[in-house]
All heavy atoms as an XYZ file, in Angstrom:
950
protein
N     119.308     20.385    142.551
C     119.540     19.276    141.649
C     118.242     18.993    140.903
O     117.173     18.996    141.463
C     119.975     18.051    142.456
C     120.150     16.821    141.611
S     120.429     15.310    142.547
C     121.869     15.723    143.462
N     118.339     18.733    139.626
C     117.150     18.462    138.831
C     117.357     17.202    138.002
O     118.449     16.939    137.523
C     116.860     19.656    137.916
O     115.684     19.453    137.198
N     116.322     16.423    137.848
C     116.345     15.207    137.052
C     115.423     15.451    135.865
O     114.216     15.349    135.965
C     115.865     14.029    137.910
C     115.847     12.716    137.163
O     115.962     12.737    135.923
O     115.714     11.685    137.824
N     116.001     15.816    134.731
C     115.205     16.229    133.575
C     114.398     15.100    132.953
O     113.452     15.358    132.226
C     116.109     16.861    132.515
C     116.679     18.186    132.980
O     116.045     18.896    133.749
N     117.870     18.516    132.520
N     114.742     13.832    133.217
C     114.018     12.729    132.617
C     112.563     12.672    133.079
O     111.694     12.271    132.339
C     114.707     11.387    132.924
C     116.043     11.274    132.210
O     116.227     11.952    131.181
O     116.901     10.521    132.687
N     112.287     13.077    134.315
C     110.907     13.007    134.789
C     110.449     14.302    135.445
O     109.478     14.306    136.180
C     110.715     11.809    135.729
C     111.586     11.909    136.966
O     112.240     12.910    137.189
N     111.587     10.865    137.762
N     111.157     15.415    135.179
C     110.752     16.743    135.671
C     110.758     16.823    137.192
O     110.069     17.643    137.776
C     109.377     17.113    135.098
C     109.151     18.599    135.081
O     110.089     19.385    135.021
N     107.902     18.997    135.133
N     111.517     15.990    137.847
C     111.595     15.951    139.309
C     112.731     16.861    139.774
O     113.863     16.728    139.307
C     111.835     14.508    139.750
C     111.955     14.289    141.222
C     112.163     12.778    141.425
C     112.358     12.398    142.842
N     112.511     10.939    142.972
N     112.410     17.772    140.699
C     113.417     18.663    141.257
C     113.599     18.295    142.725
O     112.657     18.376    143.507
C     112.990     20.135    141.119
O     112.802     20.432    139.734
C     114.047     21.065    141.689
N     114.810     17.871    143.075
C     115.112     17.400    144.423
C     115.523     18.578    145.296
O     116.270     19.455    144.870
C     116.236     16.334    144.378
C     116.639     15.899    145.777
C     115.787     15.139    143.554
N     115.015     18.580    146.523
C     115.350     19.572    147.545
C     115.735     18.821    148.820
O     115.466     17.622    148.937
C     114.150     20.493    147.823
C     113.753     21.370    146.648
C     114.799     22.462    146.454
N     114.381     23.438    145.450
C     114.892     23.531    144.244
N     115.818     22.688    143.862
N     114.487     24.471    143.409
N     116.340     19.487    149.813
C     116.732     18.784    151.045
C     115.551     18.153    151.790
O     115.718     17.148    152.477
C     117.367     19.888    151.906
C     117.716     20.979    150.975
C     116.772     20.884    149.818
N     114.357     18.711    151.639
C     113.164     18.228    152.337
C     112.400     17.164    151.555
O     111.477     16.557    152.060
C     112.219     19.383    152.661
C     112.060     20.363    151.537
C     112.689     21.567    151.412
C     111.217     20.233    150.382
N     112.292     22.196    150.249
C     111.390     21.400    149.597
C     110.335     19.249    149.931
C     110.719     21.603    148.386
C     109.670     19.450    148.728
C     109.868     20.618    147.985
N     112.755     16.934    150.289
C     112.024     15.983    149.440
C     112.181     16.357    147.978
O     113.292     16.584    147.506
N     111.059     16.480    147.264
C     111.124     16.861    145.851
C     109.780     17.412    145.401
O     108.766     17.279    146.079
C     111.520     15.674    144.973
C     110.535     14.534    144.961
C     109.450     14.522    144.078
C     110.675     13.453    145.826
C     108.542     13.479    144.071
C     109.778     12.403    145.824
C     108.714     12.420    144.941
O     107.808     11.386    144.939
N     109.799     18.057    144.205
C     108.548     18.447    143.563
C     108.615     18.128    142.084
O     109.698     17.991    141.505
C     108.201     19.926    143.809
C     109.127     20.929    143.185
C     108.957     21.348    141.870
C     110.161     21.479    143.917
C     109.801     22.288    141.303
C     111.011     22.420    143.365
C     110.831     22.831    142.048
N     107.429     17.956    141.496
C     107.291     17.669    140.076
C     106.259     18.629    139.508
O     105.120     18.677    140.006
C     106.833     16.204    139.837
C     106.648     15.938    138.352
C     107.816     15.215    140.450
N     106.639     19.411    138.517
C     105.672     20.270    137.834
C     104.769     19.395    136.975
O     105.255     18.553    136.214
C     106.378     21.295    136.958
C     107.141     22.326    137.765
O     106.954     22.454    138.961
N     108.012     23.060    137.105
N     103.452     19.586    137.106
C     102.519     18.747    136.362
C     101.689     19.518    135.344
O     101.145     18.921    134.429
C     101.600     17.938    137.312
C     100.854     18.836    138.287
C     102.407     16.879    138.047
C      99.845     18.111    139.166
N     101.581     20.841    135.489
C     100.839     21.642    134.507
C     101.273     23.097    134.644
O     101.439     23.598    135.749
C      99.335     21.532    134.734
N     101.451     23.750    133.496
C     101.825     25.164    133.528
C     101.251     25.878    132.309
O     101.412     25.416    131.184
C     103.348     25.310    133.548
C     103.797     26.743    133.672
C     105.307     26.869    133.872
O     106.021     25.860    133.748
O     105.760     27.998    134.145
N     100.564     26.959    132.572
C     100.032     27.852    131.540
C     100.237     29.273    132.039
O     100.608     29.490    133.198
C      98.534     27.605    131.305
C      98.179     26.234    130.810
C      98.325     26.140    129.337
C      97.853     24.751    128.892
N      97.836     24.586    127.485
N      99.950     30.242    131.225
C     100.083     31.626    131.655
C      99.162     31.881    132.848
O      97.970     31.603    132.800
C      99.721     32.580    130.515
C      99.956     34.026    130.876
C      99.733     34.965    129.717
O      99.779     34.520    128.558
O      99.498     36.150    129.974
N      99.744     32.321    133.945
C      98.965     32.657    135.130
C      98.852     31.573    136.182
O      98.411     31.845    137.291
N      99.255     30.319    135.864
C      99.215     29.279    136.896
C     100.264     28.197    136.654
O     100.723     27.984    135.536
C      97.830     28.652    137.033
C      97.469     27.651    135.963
C      97.795     26.305    136.104
C      96.790     28.036    134.811
C      97.462     25.373    135.122
C      96.443     27.118    133.833
C      96.792     25.792    133.995
O      96.468     24.876    133.025
N     100.629     27.535    137.758
C     101.555     26.414    137.737
C     101.076     25.419    138.789
O     100.783     25.800    139.917
C     102.976     26.879    138.077
C     104.027     25.797    138.337
C     104.296     24.975    137.083
C     105.322     26.427    138.842
N     100.962     24.151    138.407
C     100.561     23.101    139.341
C     101.723     22.132    139.517
O     102.423     21.807    138.557
C      99.335     22.363    138.826
N     101.934     21.714    140.768
C     103.006     20.766    141.045
C     102.596     19.819    142.155
O     101.726     20.132    142.957
C     104.314     21.474    141.389
C     104.249     22.439    142.543
C     105.609     23.060    142.899
C     106.169     23.943    141.844
N     107.396     24.652    142.269
N     103.231     18.669    142.172
C     103.115     17.731    143.278
C     104.345     17.947    144.145
O     105.477     17.957    143.642
C     103.049     16.277    142.793
C     101.775     16.050    141.984
C     103.126     15.309    143.970
C     101.690     14.703    141.314
N     104.122     18.140    145.444
C     105.215     18.324    146.394
C     105.229     17.129    147.336
O     104.220     16.808    147.957
C     105.043     19.641    147.183
C     105.127     20.824    146.220
C     106.100     19.744    148.280
C     104.906     22.173    146.872
N     106.372     16.468    147.408
C     106.575     15.316    148.293
C     107.535     15.747    149.395
O     108.673     16.143    149.110
C     107.168     14.143    147.506
C     107.496     12.974    148.368
N     106.625     11.937    148.556
C     108.589     12.687    149.112
C     107.174     11.053    149.371
N     108.367     11.494    149.726
N     107.075     15.693    150.651
C     107.905     16.083    151.794
C     108.270     14.824    152.576
O     107.385     14.086    153.026
C     107.175     17.096    152.708
C     108.107     17.567    153.820
C     106.665     18.289    151.903
N     109.558     14.585    152.716
C     110.043     13.415    153.456
C     109.621     13.484    154.924
O     109.382     14.574    155.448
C     111.573     13.351    153.382
C     112.081     13.113    151.986
O     111.423     12.493    151.158
N     113.265     13.635    151.700
N     109.566     12.339    155.608
C     109.316     12.359    157.053
C     110.308     13.294    157.748
O     111.502     13.287    157.431
C     109.529     10.901    157.465
C     109.168     10.123    156.228
C     109.675     10.967    155.086
N     109.799     14.132    158.648
C     110.580     15.138    159.372
C     111.137     16.241    158.479
O     111.966     17.036    158.925
C     111.709     14.505    160.201
C     111.161     13.569    161.267
O     110.142     13.922    161.884
O     111.743     12.489    161.457
N     110.692     16.317    157.233
C     111.131     17.370    156.327
C     110.326     18.644    156.526
O     109.164     18.605    156.925
N     110.953     19.779    156.235
C     110.275     21.060    156.384
C     110.770     22.033    155.321
O     111.984     22.220    155.161
C     110.522     21.646    157.778
C     109.814     22.970    158.003
C     110.082     23.537    159.390
C     109.335     24.850    159.557
N     109.651     25.523    160.829
N     109.838     22.647    154.616
C     110.194     23.703    153.681
C     110.563     24.950    154.468
O     110.136     25.132    155.608
C     109.028     24.013    152.740
C     108.808     23.014    151.585
C     108.361     21.666    152.080
C     107.821     23.577    150.588
N     111.345     25.834    153.872
C     111.757     27.053    154.555
C     110.546     27.915    154.899
O     109.498     27.826    154.255
C     112.738     27.852    153.691
O     112.142     28.231    152.476
N     110.706     28.749    155.922
C     109.703     29.771    156.231
C     109.930     30.855    155.190
O     111.035     31.404    155.080
C     109.875     30.303    157.669
C     108.866     31.406    157.940
C     109.721     29.170    158.677
N     108.901     31.155    154.389
C     109.080     31.981    153.203
C     107.836     32.777    152.868
O     106.767     32.568    153.451
C     109.454     31.086    152.016
C     108.391     30.032    151.710
C     108.844     29.052    150.645
O     108.398     29.139    149.520
N     109.727     28.123    151.007
N     107.994     33.664    151.910
C     106.862     34.378    151.321
C     107.166     34.598    149.841
O     108.289     34.352    149.386
C     106.604     35.709    152.037
O     107.677     36.598    151.843
N     106.142     35.057    149.109
C     106.271     35.326    147.668
C     105.618     36.669    147.364
O     104.520     36.949    147.851
C     105.579     34.238    146.844
C     105.938     32.851    147.266
N     107.167     32.291    147.023
C     105.230     31.919    147.948
C     107.190     31.064    147.529
N     106.025     30.821    148.096
N     106.270     37.465    146.547
C     105.726     38.771    146.175
C     104.775     38.721    144.985
O     104.023     39.666    144.764
C     106.854     39.749    145.855
C     107.570     40.226    147.090
O     106.962     40.405    148.140
N     108.872     40.426    146.977
N     104.829     37.638    144.205
C     104.100     37.623    142.939
C     103.090     36.497    142.772
O     102.481     36.385    141.724
C     105.102     37.556    141.775
C     106.055     38.697    141.762
N     105.709     39.938    141.279
C     107.330     38.796    142.208
C     106.747     40.747    141.408
N     107.735     40.085    141.967
N     102.931     35.655    143.777
C     102.009     34.534    143.587
C     101.296     34.158    144.882
O     101.823     34.316    145.976
C     102.741     33.308    143.047
C     103.688     32.654    144.052
C     104.309     31.405    143.431
N     105.089     30.636    144.350
C     106.377     30.385    144.218
N     107.033     30.870    143.183
N     107.012     29.640    145.090
N     100.096     33.631    144.702
C      99.384     32.964    145.783
C      99.514     31.464    145.528
O      99.878     31.036    144.431
C      97.914     33.381    145.812
O      97.268     32.975    144.625
N      99.216     30.672    146.558
C      99.290     29.227    146.422
C      98.067     28.592    147.069
O      97.520     29.124    148.033
C     100.564     28.682    147.089
C     101.826     29.191    146.448
C     103.106     28.775    147.165
O     103.041     28.377    148.349
O     104.159     28.861    146.535
N      97.647     27.470    146.503
C      96.583     26.651    147.095
C      97.185     25.272    147.285
O      97.716     24.687    146.346
C      95.367     26.593    146.161
C      94.269     25.733    146.699
N      93.412     26.149    147.685
C      93.904     24.466    146.388
C      92.557     25.182    147.956
N      92.836     24.146    147.180
N      97.139     24.761    148.526
C      97.689     23.448    148.840
C      96.564     22.479    149.155
O      95.696     22.765    149.970
C      98.613     23.525    150.051
C      99.861     24.338    149.852
C     100.381     24.814    148.689
C     100.750     24.767    150.877
N     101.534     25.498    148.918
C     101.789     25.498    150.260
C     100.776     24.612    152.259
C     102.841     26.058    150.977
C     101.823     25.168    152.975
C     102.841     25.885    152.337
N      96.585     21.308    148.527
C      95.614     20.241    148.743
C      96.385     18.989    149.165
O      97.265     18.528    148.427
C      94.813     19.971    147.458
C      93.806     18.876    147.611
C      92.538     19.135    148.112
C      94.114     17.571    147.247
C      91.601     18.120    148.258
C      93.184     16.547    147.383
C      91.923     16.831    147.893
N      96.075     18.446    150.333
C      96.790     17.280    150.852
C      96.250     16.013    150.189
O      95.071     15.686    150.327
C      96.674     17.177    152.391
C      97.427     15.947    152.904
C      97.193     18.447    153.056
N      97.123     15.330    149.466
C      96.756     14.100    148.767
C      97.053     12.871    149.628
O      96.299     11.916    149.650
C      97.532     13.995    147.426
C      97.213     12.709    146.700
C      97.226     15.192    146.549
N      98.181     12.936    150.367
C      98.616     11.781    151.159
C      99.331     12.286    152.401
O     100.192     13.166    152.317
C      99.566     10.917    150.323
C     100.030      9.659    150.991
C     100.907      8.862    150.039
C     101.313      7.539    150.665
N     102.195      6.783    149.778
N      98.969     11.741    153.563
C      99.661     12.070    154.794
C      99.003     13.201    155.572
O      97.854     13.563    155.322
N      99.764     13.747    156.508
C      99.297     14.832    157.367
C     100.285     15.985    157.253
O     101.486     15.808    157.510
C      99.166     14.386    158.835
C      98.150     13.240    158.940
C      98.760     15.554    159.729
C      98.098     12.583    160.306
N      99.784     17.154    156.891
C     100.624     18.341    156.704
C     100.492     19.265    157.907
O      99.384     19.512    158.384
C     100.209     19.085    155.442
N     101.618     19.763    158.367
C     101.618     20.841    159.345
C     101.949     22.108    158.569
O     103.021     22.203    157.953
C     102.656     20.596    160.457
O     102.340     19.361    161.112
C     102.632     21.724    161.475
N     101.010     23.046    158.571
C     101.156     24.277    157.801
C     101.288     25.445    158.764
O     100.500     25.579    159.696
C      99.934     24.490    156.880
C     100.038     25.823    156.143
C      99.798     23.338    155.892
N     102.293     26.263    158.523
C     102.472     27.504    159.265
C     102.099     28.640    158.319
O     102.678     28.769    157.248
C     103.920     27.637    159.732
C     104.370     26.468    160.565
C     105.020     25.387    159.990
C     104.123     26.438    161.926
C     105.421     24.294    160.744
C     104.525     25.348    162.704
C     105.173     24.281    162.108
N     101.101     29.425    158.705
C     100.627     30.523    157.864
C     100.513     31.760    158.735
O      99.699     31.799    159.665
C      99.279     30.168    157.233
C      98.619     31.244    156.379
C      99.537     31.700    155.252
C      97.302     30.724    155.809
N     101.356     32.741    158.422
C     101.531     33.922    159.259
C     101.842     33.441    160.679
O     102.809     32.732    160.844
C     100.363     34.883    159.124
C     100.365     35.536    157.721
O     101.469     35.845    157.219
O      99.290     35.714    157.129
N     101.078     33.717    161.679
C     101.463     33.264    163.026
C     100.621     32.090    163.513
O     100.642     31.756    164.691
C     101.358     34.432    164.011
O     100.035     34.918    164.023
N      99.896     31.429    162.605
C      99.028     30.301    162.976
C      99.606     28.975    162.469
O     100.300     28.938    161.464
C      97.630     30.487    162.383
C      96.914     31.735    162.851
C      96.532     31.693    164.322
O      96.171     30.604    164.813
O      96.617     32.743    164.973
N      99.270     27.898    163.182
C      99.642     26.547    162.762
C      98.369     25.766    162.463
O      97.408     25.830    163.231
C     100.437     25.848    163.863
C     100.845     24.424    163.503
C     101.697     23.755    164.576
O     102.656     24.376    165.056
O     101.363     22.612    164.939
N      98.367     25.047    161.353
C      97.216     24.244    160.934
C      97.680     22.815    160.680
O      98.749     22.604    160.107
C      96.606     24.801    159.636
C      96.175     26.227    159.737
C      97.053     27.276    159.450
C      94.875     26.554    160.120
C      96.651     28.600    159.548
C      94.462     27.877    160.213
C      95.366     28.895    159.926
O      94.962     30.204    160.026
N      96.876     21.855    161.092
C      97.128     20.443    160.803
C      96.103     20.030    159.750
O      94.894     20.085    159.987
C      96.974     19.563    162.057
C      97.858     20.085    163.200
C      97.283     18.105    161.734
C      99.336     20.117    162.907
N      96.600     19.635    158.577
C      95.721     19.261    157.467
C      95.868     17.778    157.162
O      96.975     17.304    156.894
C      96.051     20.074    156.213
C      95.995     21.594    156.329
C      96.333     22.227    154.987
C      94.626     22.055    156.804
N      94.755     17.071    157.186
C      94.750     15.653    156.838
C      94.397     15.496    155.365
O      94.042     16.467    154.696
C      93.770     14.915    157.742
C      94.180     14.990    159.201
C      93.291     14.187    160.129
O      92.322     13.561    159.651
O      93.563     14.184    161.338
N      94.457     14.261    154.871
C      94.154     13.979    153.466
C      92.798     14.558    153.084
O      91.822     14.413    153.821
C      94.180     12.479    153.206
C      95.573     11.900    153.326
C      95.608     10.393    153.125
O      94.599      9.796    152.685
O      96.662      9.807    153.418
N      92.748     15.242    151.955
C      91.521     15.841    151.453
C      91.319     17.282    151.885
O      90.448     17.959    151.366
N      92.118     17.756    152.823
C      92.000     19.143    153.293
C      92.863     20.054    152.423
O      93.809     19.619    151.767
C      92.423     19.254    154.747
N      92.526     21.344    152.445
C      93.287     22.309    151.660
C      93.381     23.639    152.396
O      92.640     23.886    153.349
C      92.648     22.505    150.278
O      91.368     23.076    150.408
N      94.299     24.484    151.910
C      94.497     25.805    152.498
C      94.996     26.752    151.412
O      95.690     26.331    150.480
C      95.492     25.731    153.693
C      95.445     27.020    154.507
C      96.892     25.391    153.223
C      96.150     26.896    155.854
N      94.619     28.014    151.534
C      95.080     29.053    150.611
C      96.181     29.865    151.264
O      96.060     30.275    152.424
C      93.922     29.979    150.222
C      92.928     29.274    149.321
O      93.362     28.658    148.331
O      91.727     29.349    149.604
N      97.248     30.112    150.511
C      98.374     30.925    150.951
C      98.344     32.218    150.129
O      98.662     32.198    148.944
C      99.726     30.191    150.724
C      99.700     28.759    151.261
C     100.877     31.012    151.292
C      99.527     28.608    152.745
N      97.938     33.339    150.730
C      97.859     34.592    149.970
C      99.238     35.132    149.565
O     100.263     34.779    150.174
C      97.186     35.565    150.948
C      96.565     34.716    152.007
C      97.426     33.486    152.094
N      99.269     35.992    148.570
C     100.482     36.690    148.174
C     101.054     37.398    149.403
O     100.303     37.977    150.200
C     100.181     37.721    147.056
C     101.414     38.554    146.732
C      99.656     37.033    145.809
N     102.367     37.310    149.579
C     103.133     37.944    150.656
C     102.925     37.339    152.047
O     103.525     37.794    153.013
C     102.907     39.452    150.687
C     103.374     40.128    149.417
C     103.316     41.635    149.510
C     103.822     42.230    148.193
N     103.880     43.669    148.230
N     102.104     36.301    152.182
C     101.913     35.651    153.484
C     103.166     34.849    153.834
O     103.747     34.172    152.982
C     100.702     34.732    153.458
N     103.580     34.905    155.083
C     104.719     34.117    155.566
C     104.201     32.716    155.875
O     103.228     32.560    156.626
C     105.352     34.776    156.811
C     106.475     33.901    157.363
C     105.872     36.168    156.466
N     104.838     31.701    155.289
C     104.319     30.344    155.393
C     105.415     29.289    155.323
O     106.526     29.564    154.880
C     103.284     30.083    154.290
C     103.870     30.180    152.913
N     104.121     31.389    152.291
C     104.256     29.223    152.040
C     104.636     31.163    151.099
N     104.735     29.861    150.922
N     105.053     28.073    155.749
C     105.930     26.920    155.643
C     105.077     25.657    155.681
O     103.924     25.681    156.114
C     106.944     26.903    156.789
O     107.844     25.827    156.634
N     105.669     24.565    155.235
C     105.010     23.260    155.195
C     105.952     22.249    155.834
O     107.149     22.251    155.549
C     104.734     22.876    153.740
C     104.185     21.489    153.463
C     102.779     21.335    154.041
C     104.175     21.234    151.963
N     105.410     21.389    156.706
C     106.244     20.414    157.398
C     105.541     19.068    157.465
O     104.325     18.994    157.592
C     106.559     20.912    158.817
C     107.524     20.034    159.573
C     107.968     20.663    160.893
O     107.452     21.684    161.310
N     108.930     20.043    161.539
N     106.339     18.010    157.409
C     105.857     16.645    157.627
C     106.444     16.172    158.949
O     107.596     15.761    159.011
C     106.298     15.733    156.485
C     105.810     14.316    156.657
O     105.109     13.997    157.617
N     106.173     13.443    155.734
N     105.653     16.252    160.016
C     106.122     15.846    161.344
C     105.969     14.350    161.585
O     106.356     13.856    162.634
C     105.360     16.614    162.431
C     105.690     18.089    162.481
C     104.971     18.751    163.641
C     105.353     20.200    163.800
N     104.697     20.819    164.966
N     105.414     13.630    160.636
C     105.134     12.205    160.829
C     106.240     11.337    160.246
O     107.148     11.821    159.572
C     103.801     11.847    160.168
O     103.960     11.764    158.763
N     106.120     10.034    160.500
C     107.054      9.064    159.935
C     106.577      8.587    158.560
O     107.275      7.846    157.882
C     107.208      7.869    160.875
N     105.369      9.016    158.154
C     104.813      8.604    156.864
C     105.093      9.602    155.766
O     105.715     10.639    155.966
N     104.603      9.292    154.586
C     104.783     10.140    153.414
C     103.812     11.322    153.450
O     102.697     11.204    153.965
C     104.537      9.330    152.141
C     105.432      8.114    152.008
C     106.902      8.459    151.908
O     107.239      9.380    151.142
O     107.703      7.830    152.612
N     104.227     12.453    152.899
C     103.351     13.606    152.722
C     103.446     14.068    151.279
O     104.547     14.303    150.768
C     103.743     14.766    153.654
C     103.014     16.092    153.407
C     101.511     15.950    153.608
C     103.583     17.190    154.292
N     102.295     14.135    150.618
C     102.228     14.699    149.277
C     101.089     15.690    149.215
O      99.994     15.413    149.709
C     102.033     13.615    148.209
C     103.299     12.896    147.887
C     103.214     12.080    146.614
O     102.124     11.901    146.056
O     104.269     11.614    146.182
N     101.385     16.839    148.623
C     100.348     17.829    148.378
C     100.378     18.206    146.907
O     101.395     18.057    146.233
C     100.516     19.097    149.256
C     101.738     19.909    148.819
C     100.585     18.741    150.736
C     101.745     21.323    149.362
N      99.249     18.693    146.433
C      99.198     19.342    145.131
C      99.183     20.835    145.409
O      98.382     21.319    146.211
C      97.972     18.917    144.320
C      98.076     17.432    143.984
C      97.844     19.766    143.052
C      96.883     16.876    143.269
N     100.111     21.546    144.795
C     100.211     22.994    144.948
C      99.823     23.647    143.634
O     100.343     23.268    142.585
C     101.641     23.394    145.317
C     101.855     24.904    145.374
C     103.287     25.259    145.684
O     103.614     25.369    146.879
O     104.084     25.414    144.735
N      98.925     24.602    143.712
C      98.565     25.389    142.537
C      98.978     26.828    142.808
O      98.479     27.459    143.744
C      97.067     25.304    142.214
C      96.679     23.846    141.964
C      96.727     26.188    141.010
C      95.196     23.606    141.859
N      99.916     27.314    142.016
C     100.373     28.693    142.111
C      99.614     29.535    141.097
O      99.415     29.098    139.968
C     101.868     28.790    141.805
C     102.741     27.953    142.689
C     104.205     28.002    142.267
O     104.586     28.678    141.321
N     105.029     27.260    142.988
N      99.223     30.747    141.532
C      98.563     31.682    140.622
C      99.241     33.030    140.753
O      99.522     33.475    141.859
C      97.076     31.814    140.946
C      96.288     30.535    140.648
C      94.802     30.699    140.840
N      94.254     31.913    140.254
C      93.823     32.041    138.990
N      93.892     31.030    138.192
N      93.320     33.183    138.569
N      99.503     33.663    139.609
C     100.124     34.975    139.644
C     100.716     35.355    138.308
O     100.665     34.596    137.346
N     101.316     36.546    138.293
C     101.888     37.059    137.050
C     103.354     36.673    136.876
O     103.923     36.869    135.812
C     101.722     38.584    136.976
C     102.367     39.309    138.150
O     102.974     38.651    139.017
O     102.247     40.551    138.205
N     103.965     36.111    137.923
C     105.360     35.684    137.861
C     105.495     34.426    138.709
O     105.352     34.476    139.926
C     106.275     36.797    138.385
C     107.738     36.470    138.299
C     108.389     36.444    137.068
C     108.474     36.190    139.440
C     109.742     36.142    136.980
C     109.834     35.884    139.367
C     110.449     35.868    138.134
O     111.778     35.568    138.049
N     105.740     33.289    138.062
C     105.758     31.987    138.736
C     107.130     31.354    138.575
O     107.347     30.538    137.696
C     104.672     31.078    138.151
C     103.259     31.656    138.166
C     102.305     30.760    137.399
C     102.785     31.882    139.592
N     108.056     31.759    139.436
C     109.426     31.281    139.337
C     109.952     30.958    140.725
O     109.542     31.559    141.725
C     110.299     32.355    138.687
O     111.653     31.968    138.710
N     110.892     30.015    140.789
C     111.500     29.636    142.061
C     112.298     30.789    142.672
O     112.601     30.768    143.855
C     112.398     28.415    141.882
C     111.632     27.118    141.682
C     110.769     26.761    142.880
O     111.308     26.513    143.970
O     109.531     26.740    142.725
N     112.657     31.801    141.875
C     113.398     32.924    142.459
C     112.482     33.962    143.111
O     112.943     34.991    143.601
C     114.365     33.559    141.465
C     113.686     34.206    140.275
O     112.446     34.253    140.224
O     114.413     34.680    139.385
N     111.170     33.678    143.176
C     110.235     34.527    143.932
C     110.020     33.936    145.330
O     108.906     33.847    145.821
C     108.899     34.674    143.190
C     107.918     35.583    143.927
O     108.374     36.513    144.616
O     106.697     35.350    143.831
N     111.106     33.498    145.936
C     111.049     32.955    147.299
C     111.897     33.850    148.196
O     113.091     34.029    147.958
C     111.583     31.506    147.372
C     110.716     30.563    146.529
C     111.640     31.022    148.820
C     111.242     29.148    146.438
N     111.260     34.430    149.190
C     111.966     35.204    150.211
C     112.024     34.311    151.442
O     110.983     34.010    152.038
C     111.230     36.520    150.512
C     111.105     37.349    149.241
C     111.951     37.289    151.623
C     110.009     38.371    149.289
N     113.223     33.845    151.804
C     113.377     32.932    152.939
C     113.683     33.708    154.208
O     114.559     34.564    154.226
C     114.499     31.927    152.667
C     114.115     30.857    151.685
C     115.150     29.717    151.665
N     114.696     28.652    150.800
C     115.016     28.539    149.515
N     115.810     29.431    148.959
N     114.548     27.546    148.792
N     112.973     33.345    155.288
C     113.183     33.955    156.599
C     113.961     33.038    157.529
O     114.754     33.499    158.326
C     111.841     34.333    157.220
C     111.063     35.288    156.348
C     110.052     34.822    155.513
C     111.365     36.640    156.333
C     109.357     35.686    154.693
C     110.670     37.519    155.507
C     109.668     37.030    154.690
O     108.983     37.885    153.862
N     113.704     31.744    157.438
C     114.467     30.744    158.198
C     114.374     29.415    157.458
O     113.445     29.186    156.687
C     113.954     30.609    159.628
O     112.651     30.074    159.648
N     115.394     28.574    157.700
C     115.466     27.315    156.974
C     116.335     26.344    157.767
O     117.469     26.672    158.123
C     116.059     27.548    155.592
C     116.121     26.286    154.759
O     115.050     25.749    154.423
O     117.240     25.834    154.457
N     115.810     25.144    158.049
C     116.570     24.171    158.830
C     117.741     23.579    158.041
O     118.590     22.908    158.618
C     115.664     23.038    159.405
C     115.045     22.203    158.295
C     114.599     23.637    160.333
C     114.274     20.975    158.812
N     117.795     23.835    156.730
C     118.865     23.321    155.883
C     119.913     24.390    155.567
O     120.768     24.185    154.706
C     118.290     22.737    154.597
C     117.185     21.734    154.874
C     115.865     22.065    154.650
C     117.484     20.462    155.375
C     114.844     21.156    154.916
C     116.467     19.554    155.639
C     115.162     19.908    155.415
O     114.148     19.009    155.686
N     119.827     25.569    156.200
C     120.835     26.606    156.034
C     120.794     27.339    154.709
O     121.814     27.857    154.251
N     119.635     27.451    154.087
C     119.543     28.108    152.778
C     119.121     29.578    152.856
O     118.792     30.164    151.843
C     118.559     27.352    151.872
C     119.017     25.930    151.577
C     117.982     25.176    150.772
N     116.748     25.053    151.532
C     115.562     24.786    150.990
N     115.445     24.644    149.701
N     114.493     24.679    151.756
N     119.154     30.190    154.037
C     118.753     31.599    154.156
C     119.907     32.484    153.738
O     121.042     32.243    154.032
C     118.315     31.920    155.598
C     118.022     33.406    155.739
C     117.102     31.101    155.954
C-alpha cells in the first residue's frame, strides 16, 4: 500500500519514506513498529548503510546479531543476509542509504518472513 500524498509506503512491520534519490543512491527513513521485523533478505545489486535515529535496533547480519542504539550505524554489504527488528515497546527509526546500480524494491530475495511474504 502506498500513500502518494507524502511518499509513505506502508508495510506490515511499519513504513518507509524515500527522502532523496539520485543515480547510484537512495535514502529513506524506515519506521519499524514495536515488535515489528523486516524479512530476512538479501540484495544482489545494492549495499545499505543503516543509521539509528530513534530507538534500539536489533540487526541480524549473516549469522551475527547486533544491538544498535541511537547514533549507531552498520553497513550491509551486497548479497549479505540481513534483517532489522524492533524488539522494544518504543519507536524505531533508521535512516537507510542504499548504494548500487539498481535500487528497486524488487531486488529483495526473502528467506523468511513473519508476515508470510516469502
